[in-house]
Backbone as XML, in Angstrom:
<?xml version="1.0"?>
<chain id="A" units="angstrom">
  <residue number="1" name="MET">
    <atom name="N" x="1.672" y="-3.985" z="20.728"/>
    <atom name="CA" x="2.051" y="-2.683" z="20.238"/>
    <atom name="C" x="0.944" y="-1.696" z="20.558"/>
  </residue>
  <residue number="2" name="GLN">
    <atom name="N" x="1.252" y="-0.645" z="21.231"/>
    <atom name="CA" x="0.286" y="0.380" z="21.613"/>
    <atom name="C" x="0.366" y="1.526" z="20.620"/>
  </residue>
  <residue number="3" name="ALA">
    <atom name="N" x="-0.762" y="1.945" z="20.069"/>
    <atom name="CA" x="-0.785" y="3.055" z="19.116"/>
    <atom name="C" x="-0.414" y="4.339" z="19.838"/>
  </residue>
  <residue number="4" name="ASN">
    <atom name="N" x="0.436" y="5.153" z="19.209"/>
    <atom name="CA" x="0.769" y="6.410" z="19.849"/>
    <atom name="C" x="-0.262" y="7.463" z="19.474"/>
  </residue>
  <residue number="5" name="LEU">
    <atom name="N" x="-0.197" y="8.610" z="20.142"/>
    <atom name="CA" x="-1.196" y="9.656" z="19.972"/>
    <atom name="C" x="-1.310" y="10.144" z="18.538"/>
  </residue>
  <residue number="6" name="THR">
    <atom name="N" x="-0.201" y="10.205" z="17.823"/>
    <atom name="CA" x="-0.245" y="10.749" z="16.470"/>
    <atom name="C" x="-0.919" y="9.804" z="15.481"/>
  </residue>
  <residue number="7" name="THR">
    <atom name="N" x="-0.817" y="8.489" z="15.678"/>
    <atom name="CA" x="-1.422" y="7.564" z="14.719"/>
    <atom name="C" x="-2.889" y="7.278" z="15.000"/>
  </residue>
  <residue number="8" name="THR">
    <atom name="N" x="-3.399" y="7.616" z="16.173"/>
    <atom name="CA" x="-4.801" y="7.342" z="16.466"/>
    <atom name="C" x="-5.719" y="8.222" z="15.626"/>
  </residue>
  <residue number="9" name="SER">
    <atom name="N" x="-5.241" y="9.384" z="15.185"/>
    <atom name="CA" x="-6.074" y="10.274" z="14.374"/>
    <atom name="C" x="-5.827" y="10.109" z="12.873"/>
  </residue>
  <residue number="10" name="LEU">
    <atom name="N" x="-4.826" y="9.334" z="12.487"/>
    <atom name="CA" x="-4.522" y="9.130" z="11.077"/>
    <atom name="C" x="-5.340" y="7.982" z="10.508"/>
  </residue>
  <residue number="11" name="VAL">
    <atom name="N" x="-5.745" y="8.116" z="9.243"/>
    <atom name="CA" x="-6.502" y="7.083" z="8.549"/>
    <atom name="C" x="-5.773" y="6.764" z="7.247"/>
  </residue>
  <residue number="12" name="ALA">
    <atom name="N" x="-5.515" y="5.487" z="7.014"/>
    <atom name="CA" x="-4.800" y="5.075" z="5.812"/>
    <atom name="C" x="-5.647" y="5.279" z="4.560"/>
  </residue>
  <residue number="13" name="GLU">
    <atom name="N" x="-4.994" y="5.594" z="3.461"/>
    <atom name="CA" x="-5.626" y="5.731" z="2.150"/>
    <atom name="C" x="-5.772" y="4.328" z="1.552"/>
  </residue>
  <residue number="14" name="PRO">
    <atom name="N" x="-7.004" y="3.846" z="1.311"/>
    <atom name="CA" x="-7.194" y="2.472" z="0.842"/>
    <atom name="C" x="-6.398" y="2.103" z="-0.414"/>
  </residue>
  <residue number="15" name="ALA">
    <atom name="N" x="-6.386" y="2.969" z="-1.412"/>
    <atom name="CA" x="-5.665" y="2.660" z="-2.661"/>
    <atom name="C" x="-4.162" y="2.557" z="-2.410"/>
  </residue>
  <residue number="16" name="THR">
    <atom name="N" x="-3.654" y="3.396" z="-1.526"/>
    <atom name="CA" x="-2.226" y="3.353" z="-1.194"/>
    <atom name="C" x="-1.888" y="2.060" z="-0.478"/>
  </residue>
  <residue number="17" name="VAL">
    <atom name="N" x="-2.741" y="1.650" z="0.449"/>
    <atom name="CA" x="-2.525" y="0.402" z="1.183"/>
    <atom name="C" x="-2.432" y="-0.769" z="0.199"/>
  </residue>
  <residue number="18" name="LYS">
    <atom name="N" x="-3.339" y="-0.793" z="-0.754"/>
    <atom name="CA" x="-3.358" y="-1.888" z="-1.732"/>
    <atom name="C" x="-2.090" y="-1.868" z="-2.589"/>
  </residue>
  <residue number="19" name="LYS">
    <atom name="N" x="-1.707" y="-0.707" z="-3.097"/>
    <atom name="CA" x="-0.514" y="-0.616" z="-3.941"/>
    <atom name="C" x="0.735" y="-1.049" z="-3.182"/>
  </residue>
  <residue number="20" name="LEU">
    <atom name="N" x="0.851" y="-0.608" z="-1.948"/>
    <atom name="CA" x="2.030" y="-0.967" z="-1.151"/>
    <atom name="C" x="2.061" y="-2.466" z="-0.858"/>
  </residue>
  <residue number="21" name="ARG">
    <atom name="N" x="0.897" y="-3.040" z="-0.567"/>
    <atom name="CA" x="0.832" y="-4.483" z="-0.299"/>
    <atom name="C" x="1.216" y="-5.279" z="-1.547"/>
  </residue>
  <residue number="22" name="LEU">
    <atom name="N" x="0.647" y="-4.899" z="-2.682"/>
    <atom name="CA" x="0.960" y="-5.595" z="-3.934"/>
    <atom name="C" x="2.442" y="-5.463" z="-4.281"/>
  </residue>
  <residue number="23" name="ARG">
    <atom name="N" x="2.995" y="-4.300" z="-4.027"/>
    <atom name="CA" x="4.415" y="-4.070" z="-4.308"/>
    <atom name="C" x="5.298" y="-5.030" z="-3.508"/>
  </residue>
  <residue number="24" name="ARG">
    <atom name="N" x="4.884" y="-5.348" z="-2.302"/>
    <atom name="CA" x="5.645" y="-6.269" z="-1.455"/>
    <atom name="C" x="5.342" y="-7.729" z="-1.808"/>
  </residue>
  <residue number="25" name="GLY">
    <atom name="N" x="4.288" y="-7.958" z="-2.585"/>
    <atom name="CA" x="3.947" y="-9.320" z="-2.992"/>
    <atom name="C" x="3.204" y="-10.115" z="-1.935"/>
  </residue>
  <residue number="26" name="PHE">
    <atom name="N" x="2.558" y="-9.426" z="-1.005"/>
    <atom name="CA" x="1.826" y="-10.098" z="0.064"/>
    <atom name="C" x="0.372" y="-10.305" z="-0.327"/>
  </residue>
  <residue number="27" name="THR">
    <atom name="N" x="-0.216" y="-11.410" z="0.151"/>
    <atom name="CA" x="-1.643" y="-11.648" z="-0.072"/>
    <atom name="C" x="-2.450" y="-10.969" z="1.027"/>
  </residue>
  <residue number="28" name="LEU">
    <atom name="N" x="-3.720" y="-10.711" z="0.718"/>
    <atom name="CA" x="-4.611" y="-10.128" z="1.729"/>
    <atom name="C" x="-4.729" y="-11.046" z="2.941"/>
  </residue>
  <residue number="29" name="GLU">
    <atom name="N" x="-4.837" y="-12.325" z="2.684"/>
    <atom name="CA" x="-4.982" y="-13.297" z="3.770"/>
    <atom name="C" x="-3.774" y="-13.271" z="4.700"/>
  </residue>
  <residue number="30" name="TRP">
    <atom name="N" x="-2.573" y="-13.236" z="4.111"/>
    <atom name="CA" x="-1.354" y="-13.253" z="4.919"/>
    <atom name="C" x="-1.240" y="-11.988" z="5.773"/>
  </residue>
  <residue number="31" name="VAL">
    <atom name="N" x="-1.507" y="-10.821" z="5.160"/>
    <atom name="CA" x="-1.414" y="-9.553" z="5.903"/>
    <atom name="C" x="-2.441" y="-9.530" z="7.030"/>
  </residue>
  <residue number="32" name="SER">
    <atom name="N" x="-3.661" y="-9.965" z="6.740"/>
    <atom name="CA" x="-4.706" y="-9.992" z="7.777"/>
    <atom name="C" x="-4.272" y="-10.857" z="8.953"/>
  </residue>
  <residue number="33" name="LYS">
    <atom name="N" x="-3.668" y="-11.988" z="8.660"/>
    <atom name="CA" x="-3.201" y="-12.885" z="9.717"/>
    <atom name="C" x="-2.093" y="-12.218" z="10.554"/>
  </residue>
  <residue number="34" name="GLN">
    <atom name="N" x="-1.185" y="-11.496" z="9.887"/>
    <atom name="CA" x="-0.094" y="-10.828" z="10.601"/>
    <atom name="C" x="-0.610" y="-9.733" z="11.539"/>
  </residue>
  <residue number="35" name="VAL">
    <atom name="N" x="-1.726" y="-9.116" z="11.152"/>
    <atom name="CA" x="-2.321" y="-8.064" z="11.973"/>
    <atom name="C" x="-3.337" y="-8.653" z="12.960"/>
  </residue>
  <residue number="36" name="GLU">
    <atom name="N" x="-3.431" y="-9.978" z="12.960"/>
    <atom name="CA" x="-4.312" y="-10.713" z="13.866"/>
    <atom name="C" x="-5.787" y="-10.373" z="13.637"/>
  </residue>
  <residue number="37" name="ARG">
    <atom name="N" x="-6.163" y="-10.372" z="12.356"/>
    <atom name="CA" x="-7.551" y="-10.114" z="11.963"/>
    <atom name="C" x="-8.055" y="-11.266" z="11.106"/>
  </residue>
  <residue number="38" name="GLN">
    <atom name="N" x="-9.375" y="-11.292" z="10.870"/>
    <atom name="CA" x="-9.960" y="-12.339" z="10.034"/>
    <atom name="C" x="-9.575" y="-12.143" z="8.577"/>
  </residue>
  <residue number="39" name="LYS">
    <atom name="N" x="-9.771" y="-13.194" z="7.795"/>
    <atom name="CA" x="-9.353" y="-13.222" z="6.398"/>
    <atom name="C" x="-9.867" y="-12.035" z="5.575"/>
  </residue>
  <residue number="40" name="GLY">
    <atom name="N" x="-11.125" y="-11.702" z="5.686"/>
    <atom name="CA" x="-11.721" y="-10.655" z="4.869"/>
    <atom name="C" x="-11.416" y="-9.236" z="5.308"/>
  </residue>
  <residue number="41" name="TRP">
    <atom name="N" x="-10.746" y="-9.082" z="6.433"/>
    <atom name="CA" x="-10.456" y="-7.758" z="6.988"/>
    <atom name="C" x="-9.639" y="-6.910" z="6.021"/>
  </residue>
  <residue number="42" name="GLY">
    <atom name="N" x="-8.590" y="-7.481" z="5.446"/>
    <atom name="CA" x="-7.720" y="-6.724" z="4.540"/>
    <atom name="C" x="-8.465" y="-6.222" z="3.321"/>
  </residue>
  <residue number="43" name="SER">
    <atom name="N" x="-9.364" y="-7.030" z="2.795"/>
    <atom name="CA" x="-10.162" y="-6.629" z="1.639"/>
    <atom name="C" x="-11.045" y="-5.428" z="1.984"/>
  </residue>
  <residue number="44" name="LYS">
    <atom name="N" x="-11.626" y="-5.444" z="3.154"/>
    <atom name="CA" x="-12.475" y="-4.338" z="3.589"/>
    <atom name="C" x="-11.665" y="-3.060" z="3.783"/>
  </residue>
  <residue number="45" name="VAL">
    <atom name="N" x="-10.430" y="-3.195" z="4.275"/>
    <atom name="CA" x="-9.548" y="-2.037" z="4.434"/>
    <atom name="C" x="-9.229" y="-1.434" z="3.066"/>
  </residue>
  <residue number="46" name="GLU">
    <atom name="N" x="-8.858" y="-2.296" z="2.113"/>
    <atom name="CA" x="-8.451" y="-1.818" z="0.791"/>
    <atom name="C" x="-9.610" y="-1.284" z="-0.045"/>
  </residue>
  <residue number="47" name="SER">
    <atom name="N" x="-10.820" y="-1.678" z="0.288"/>
    <atom name="CA" x="-11.981" y="-1.158" z="-0.435"/>
    <atom name="C" x="-12.568" y="0.074" z="0.266"/>
  </residue>
  <residue number="48" name="GLY">
    <atom name="N" x="-12.044" y="0.418" z="1.433"/>
    <atom name="CA" x="-12.512" y="1.590" z="2.167"/>
    <atom name="C" x="-13.749" y="1.347" z="3.007"/>
  </residue>
  <residue number="49" name="LYS">
    <atom name="N" x="-14.143" y="0.081" z="3.155"/>
    <atom name="CA" x="-15.338" y="-0.238" z="3.957"/>
    <atom name="C" x="-15.071" y="-0.098" z="5.445"/>
  </residue>
  <residue number="50" name="ILE">
    <atom name="N" x="-13.831" y="-0.332" z="5.855"/>
    <atom name="CA" x="-13.435" y="-0.069" z="7.244"/>
    <atom name="C" x="-12.139" y="0.736" z="7.218"/>
  </residue>
  <residue number="51" name="TYR">
    <atom name="N" x="-11.912" y="1.520" z="8.262"/>
    <atom name="CA" x="-10.745" y="2.390" z="8.322"/>
    <atom name="C" x="-9.572" y="1.696" z="8.983"/>
  </residue>
  <residue number="52" name="LEU">
    <atom name="N" x="-8.395" y="1.952" z="8.450"/>
    <atom name="CA" x="-7.154" y="1.439" z="9.030"/>
    <atom name="C" x="-6.535" y="2.576" z="9.825"/>
  </residue>
  <residue number="53" name="THR">
    <atom name="N" x="-6.582" y="2.458" z="11.165"/>
    <atom name="CA" x="-6.099" y="3.522" z="12.040"/>
    <atom name="C" x="-5.341" y="2.926" z="13.227"/>
  </residue>
  <residue number="54" name="GLY">
    <atom name="N" x="-4.748" y="3.802" z="13.998"/>
    <atom name="CA" x="-4.139" y="3.433" z="15.271"/>
    <atom name="C" x="-3.152" y="2.293" z="15.226"/>
  </residue>
  <residue number="55" name="GLU">
    <atom name="N" x="-3.332" y="1.354" z="16.142"/>
    <atom name="CA" x="-2.423" y="0.227" z="16.286"/>
    <atom name="C" x="-2.386" y="-0.638" z="15.025"/>
  </residue>
  <residue number="56" name="ASN">
    <atom name="N" x="-3.536" y="-0.846" z="14.405"/>
    <atom name="CA" x="-3.567" y="-1.644" z="13.177"/>
    <atom name="C" x="-2.797" y="-0.959" z="12.053"/>
  </residue>
  <residue number="57" name="LEU">
    <atom name="N" x="-2.897" y="0.365" z="11.966"/>
    <atom name="CA" x="-2.147" y="1.123" z="10.966"/>
    <atom name="C" x="-0.644" y="0.964" z="11.199"/>
  </residue>
  <residue number="58" name="GLU">
    <atom name="N" x="-0.229" y="1.050" z="12.448"/>
    <atom name="CA" x="1.196" y="0.886" z="12.774"/>
    <atom name="C" x="1.679" y="-0.528" z="12.444"/>
  </residue>
  <residue number="59" name="LYS">
    <atom name="N" x="0.876" y="-1.537" z="12.780"/>
    <atom name="CA" x="1.241" y="-2.922" z="12.476"/>
    <atom name="C" x="1.365" y="-3.125" z="10.967"/>
  </residue>
  <residue number="60" name="TYR">
    <atom name="N" x="0.389" y="-2.617" z="10.234"/>
    <atom name="CA" x="0.371" y="-2.772" z="8.773"/>
    <atom name="C" x="1.605" y="-2.091" z="8.166"/>
  </residue>
  <residue number="61" name="ALA">
    <atom name="N" x="1.911" y="-0.895" z="8.605"/>
    <atom name="CA" x="3.087" y="-0.176" z="8.094"/>
    <atom name="C" x="4.364" y="-0.946" z="8.410"/>
  </residue>
  <residue number="62" name="HIS">
    <atom name="N" x="4.433" y="-1.519" z="9.600"/>
    <atom name="CA" x="5.602" y="-2.304" z="9.992"/>
    <atom name="C" x="5.755" y="-3.535" z="9.097"/>
  </residue>
  <residue number="63" name="ILE">
    <atom name="N" x="4.653" y="-4.208" z="8.819"/>
    <atom name="CA" x="4.671" y="-5.399" z="7.965"/>
    <atom name="C" x="5.158" y="-5.032" z="6.557"/>
  </residue>
  <residue number="64" name="LEU">
    <atom name="N" x="4.673" y="-3.891" z="6.037"/>
    <atom name="CA" x="5.048" y="-3.456" z="4.692"/>
    <atom name="C" x="6.404" y="-2.746" z="4.654"/>
  </residue>
  <residue number="65" name="GLU">
    <atom name="N" x="6.960" y="-2.499" z="5.829"/>
    <atom name="CA" x="8.254" y="-1.814" z="5.958"/>
    <atom name="C" x="8.236" y="-0.433" z="5.315"/>
  </residue>
  <residue number="66" name="VAL">
    <atom name="N" x="7.186" y="0.328" z="5.625"/>
    <atom name="CA" x="7.060" y="1.702" z="5.153"/>
    <atom name="C" x="6.667" y="2.592" z="6.329"/>
  </residue>
  <residue number="67" name="PRO">
    <atom name="N" x="6.952" y="3.897" z="6.248"/>
    <atom name="CA" x="6.495" y="4.787" z="7.318"/>
    <atom name="C" x="4.981" y="4.961" z="7.276"/>
  </residue>
  <residue number="68" name="VAL">
    <atom name="N" x="4.382" y="5.143" z="8.420"/>
    <atom name="CA" x="2.937" y="5.345" z="8.528"/>
    <atom name="C" x="2.508" y="6.525" z="7.652"/>
  </residue>
  <residue number="69" name="GLU">
    <atom name="N" x="3.314" y="7.567" z="7.620"/>
    <atom name="CA" x="2.988" y="8.777" z="6.866"/>
    <atom name="C" x="2.768" y="8.484" z="5.380"/>
  </residue>
  <residue number="70" name="LEU">
    <atom name="N" x="3.453" y="7.485" z="4.848"/>
    <atom name="CA" x="3.295" y="7.126" z="3.439"/>
    <atom name="C" x="1.933" y="6.490" z="3.184"/>
  </residue>
  <residue number="71" name="MET">
    <atom name="N" x="1.382" y="5.812" z="4.169"/>
    <atom name="CA" x="0.127" y="5.078" z="3.997"/>
    <atom name="C" x="-1.110" y="5.965" z="4.103"/>
  </residue>
  <residue number="72" name="VAL">
    <atom name="N" x="-0.966" y="7.170" z="4.620"/>
    <atom name="CA" x="-2.142" y="8.015" z="4.867"/>
    <atom name="C" x="-2.395" y="9.047" z="3.769"/>
  </residue>
  <residue number="73" name="ARG">
    <atom name="N" x="-1.641" y="8.979" z="2.694"/>
    <atom name="CA" x="-1.880" y="9.913" z="1.592"/>
    <atom name="C" x="-1.855" y="9.159" z="0.271"/>
  </residue>
  <residue number="74" name="PRO">
    <atom name="N" x="-2.556" y="9.700" z="-0.720"/>
    <atom name="CA" x="-2.569" y="9.020" z="-2.017"/>
    <atom name="C" x="-1.203" y="9.099" z="-2.691"/>
  </residue>
  <residue number="75" name="LEU">
    <atom name="N" x="-0.839" y="8.040" z="-3.370"/>
    <atom name="CA" x="0.396" y="8.053" z="-4.139"/>
    <atom name="C" x="0.130" y="8.799" z="-5.439"/>
  </residue>
  <residue number="76" name="PRO">
    <atom name="N" x="1.089" y="9.562" z="-5.927"/>
    <atom name="CA" x="0.858" y="10.291" z="-7.177"/>
    <atom name="C" x="0.737" y="9.334" z="-8.359"/>
  </residue>
  <residue number="77" name="ALA">
    <atom name="N" x="-0.073" y="9.708" z="-9.321"/>
    <atom name="CA" x="-0.236" y="8.886" z="-10.519"/>
    <atom name="C" x="0.961" y="9.077" z="-11.444"/>
  </residue>
  <residue number="78" name="VAL">
    <atom name="N" x="1.503" y="7.978" z="-11.899"/>
    <atom name="CA" x="2.627" y="7.998" z="-12.831"/>
    <atom name="C" x="2.291" y="7.025" z="-13.951"/>
  </residue>
  <residue number="79" name="SER">
    <atom name="N" x="2.448" y="7.474" z="-15.188"/>
    <atom name="CA" x="2.136" y="6.590" z="-16.314"/>
    <atom name="C" x="3.344" y="5.729" z="-16.650"/>
  </residue>
  <residue number="80" name="ALA">
    <atom name="N" x="3.131" y="4.769" z="-17.516"/>
    <atom name="CA" x="4.210" y="3.874" z="-17.938"/>
    <atom name="C" x="5.106" y="4.537" z="-18.982"/>
  </residue>
  <residue number="81" name="GLU">
    <atom name="N" x="4.813" y="5.786" z="-19.340"/>
    <atom name="CA" x="5.626" y="6.489" z="-20.321"/>
    <atom name="C" x="7.071" y="6.559" z="-19.837"/>
  </residue>
  <residue number="82" name="GLY">
    <atom name="N" x="7.979" y="6.216" z="-20.681"/>
    <atom name="CA" x="9.386" y="6.240" z="-20.308"/>
    <atom name="C" x="9.901" y="4.896" z="-19.829"/>
  </residue>
  <residue number="83" name="LEU">
    <atom name="N" x="9.019" y="3.961" z="-19.530"/>
    <atom name="CA" x="9.444" y="2.628" z="-19.147"/>
    <atom name="C" x="9.812" y="1.852" z="-20.399"/>
  </residue>
  <residue number="84" name="ILE">
    <atom name="N" x="10.923" y="1.205" z="-20.386"/>
    <atom name="CA" x="11.359" y="0.415" z="-21.534"/>
    <atom name="C" x="11.008" y="-1.042" z="-21.266"/>
  </residue>
  <residue number="85" name="LEU">
    <atom name="N" x="10.162" y="-1.592" z="-22.116"/>
    <atom name="CA" x="9.730" y="-2.973" z="-21.970"/>
    <atom name="C" x="10.325" y="-3.775" z="-23.119"/>
  </residue>
  <residue number="86" name="ARG">
    <atom name="N" x="10.934" y="-4.902" z="-22.826"/>
    <atom name="CA" x="11.669" y="-5.690" z="-23.815"/>
    <atom name="C" x="10.776" y="-6.410" z="-24.818"/>
  </residue>
  <residue number="87" name="LYS">
    <atom name="N" x="9.588" y="-6.808" z="-24.421"/>
    <atom name="CA" x="8.693" y="-7.532" z="-25.319"/>
    <atom name="C" x="7.784" y="-6.550" z="-26.050"/>
  </residue>
  <residue number="88" name="CYS">
    <atom name="N" x="7.404" y="-6.917" z="-27.266"/>
    <atom name="CA" x="6.458" y="-6.089" z="-28.015"/>
    <atom name="C" x="5.061" y="-6.170" z="-27.400"/>
  </residue>
  <residue number="89" name="GLN">
    <atom name="N" x="4.679" y="-7.344" z="-26.947"/>
    <atom name="CA" x="3.368" y="-7.551" z="-26.341"/>
    <atom name="C" x="3.547" y="-7.765" z="-24.839"/>
  </residue>
  <residue number="90" name="THR">
    <atom name="N" x="3.508" y="-6.693" z="-24.082"/>
    <atom name="CA" x="3.679" y="-6.783" z="-22.641"/>
    <atom name="C" x="2.316" y="-6.973" z="-21.989"/>
  </residue>
  <residue number="91" name="PRO">
    <atom name="N" x="2.164" y="-8.006" z="-21.142"/>
    <atom name="CA" x="0.876" y="-8.226" z="-20.470"/>
    <atom name="C" x="0.470" y="-7.009" z="-19.637"/>
  </residue>
  <residue number="92" name="GLN">
    <atom name="N" x="-0.821" y="-6.691" z="-19.621"/>
    <atom name="CA" x="-1.322" y="-5.542" z="-18.869"/>
    <atom name="C" x="-0.983" y="-5.647" z="-17.388"/>
  </residue>
  <residue number="93" name="LYS">
    <atom name="N" x="-0.977" y="-6.855" z="-16.850"/>
    <atom name="CA" x="-0.643" y="-7.058" z="-15.438"/>
    <atom name="C" x="0.779" y="-6.557" z="-15.154"/>
  </residue>
  <residue number="94" name="THR">
    <atom name="N" x="1.704" y="-6.809" z="-16.088"/>
    <atom name="CA" x="3.082" y="-6.357" z="-15.929"/>
    <atom name="C" x="3.155" y="-4.841" z="-16.010"/>
  </residue>
  <residue number="95" name="VAL">
    <atom name="N" x="2.437" y="-4.252" z="-16.957"/>
    <atom name="CA" x="2.416" y="-2.794" z="-17.082"/>
    <atom name="C" x="1.869" y="-2.172" z="-15.806"/>
  </residue>
  <residue number="96" name="ASN">
    <atom name="N" x="0.785" y="-2.723" z="-15.249"/>
    <atom name="CA" x="0.196" y="-2.204" z="-14.009"/>
    <atom name="C" x="1.180" y="-2.291" z="-12.856"/>
  </residue>
  <residue number="97" name="ARG">
    <atom name="N" x="1.889" y="-3.432" z="-12.748"/>
    <atom name="CA" x="2.861" y="-3.596" z="-11.669"/>
    <atom name="C" x="3.986" y="-2.574" z="-11.801"/>
  </residue>
  <residue number="98" name="LEU">
    <atom name="N" x="4.467" y="-2.360" z="-13.016"/>
    <atom name="CA" x="5.547" y="-1.395" z="-13.239"/>
    <atom name="C" x="5.099" y="0.035" z="-12.947"/>
  </residue>
  <residue number="99" name="GLU">
    <atom name="N" x="3.854" y="0.359" z="-13.298"/>
    <atom name="CA" x="3.327" y="1.686" z="-12.978"/>
    <atom name="C" x="3.227" y="1.873" z="-11.474"/>
  </residue>
  <residue number="100" name="ASP">
    <atom name="N" x="2.741" y="0.850" z="-10.757"/>
    <atom name="CA" x="2.651" y="0.932" z="-9.298"/>
    <atom name="C" x="4.031" y="1.114" z="-8.686"/>
  </residue>
  <residue number="101" name="GLU">
    <atom name="N" x="5.008" y="0.394" z="-9.218"/>
    <atom name="CA" x="6.378" y="0.504" z="-8.724"/>
    <atom name="C" x="6.927" y="1.907" z="-8.981"/>
  </residue>
  <residue number="102" name="ALA">
    <atom name="N" x="6.655" y="2.462" z="-10.152"/>
    <atom name="CA" x="7.108" y="3.815" z="-10.479"/>
    <atom name="C" x="6.456" y="4.834" z="-9.565"/>
  </residue>
  <residue number="103" name="GLU">
    <atom name="N" x="5.160" y="4.671" z="-9.269"/>
    <atom name="CA" x="4.463" y="5.579" z="-8.358"/>
    <atom name="C" x="5.097" y="5.561" z="-6.981"/>
  </residue>
  <residue number="104" name="LEU">
    <atom name="N" x="5.421" y="4.376" z="-6.491"/>
    <atom name="CA" x="6.022" y="4.247" z="-5.176"/>
    <atom name="C" x="7.375" y="4.943" z="-5.141"/>
  </residue>
  <residue number="105" name="ARG">
    <atom name="N" x="8.188" y="4.745" z="-6.157"/>
    <atom name="CA" x="9.507" y="5.377" z="-6.194"/>
    <atom name="C" x="9.394" y="6.892" z="-6.243"/>
  </residue>
  <residue number="106" name="VAL">
    <atom name="N" x="8.485" y="7.408" z="-7.040"/>
    <atom name="CA" x="8.299" y="8.863" z="-7.128"/>
    <atom name="C" x="7.893" y="9.398" z="-5.769"/>
  </residue>
  <residue number="107" name="ASP">
    <atom name="N" x="6.978" y="8.730" z="-5.089"/>
    <atom name="CA" x="6.492" y="9.195" z="-3.800"/>
    <atom name="C" x="7.576" y="9.148" z="-2.743"/>
  </residue>
  <residue number="108" name="VAL">
    <atom name="N" x="8.364" y="8.092" z="-2.718"/>
    <atom name="CA" x="9.412" y="7.970" z="-1.707"/>
    <atom name="C" x="10.477" y="9.036" z="-1.911"/>
  </residue>
  <residue number="109" name="TYR">
    <atom name="N" x="10.841" y="9.309" z="-3.158"/>
    <atom name="CA" x="11.871" y="10.299" z="-3.433"/>
    <atom name="C" x="11.402" y="11.733" z="-3.263"/>
  </residue>
  <residue number="110" name="THR">
    <atom name="N" x="10.103" y="11.982" z="-3.362"/>
    <atom name="CA" x="9.589" y="13.342" z="-3.242"/>
    <atom name="C" x="8.913" y="13.583" z="-1.904"/>
  </residue>
  <residue number="111" name="ALA">
    <atom name="N" x="9.003" y="12.628" z="-0.983"/>
    <atom name="CA" x="8.348" y="12.782" z="0.332"/>
    <atom name="C" x="8.958" y="13.977" z="1.067"/>
  </residue>
  <residue number="112" name="PRO">
    <atom name="N" x="8.116" y="14.759" z="1.756"/>
    <atom name="CA" x="8.604" y="15.967" z="2.470"/>
    <atom name="C" x="9.480" y="15.616" z="3.642"/>
  </residue>
</chain>
């Protein structure tokens, strides 16, 4: 896959990359392997230590089944307010996942 001119200048937002990956349920190791990189590469991308651009950005977006444009901007913050949870004691991990899912939906529906 050859990076096109428009994606060579784009840089993915690390927090967005992580949220989108978690939403799909993929591990860092698996995504790194799909992009033909070493195991720790995905962690460095998500922490902002290395930039995700060009061909790698296109591959990553393809793996996550999202447009490249979604990966290069921060997702809006959305709280869990309004979410109805059936249990009285909801694990924080579940609340975090639901908030991430709500953020993704808000961003996809409000994309320009």
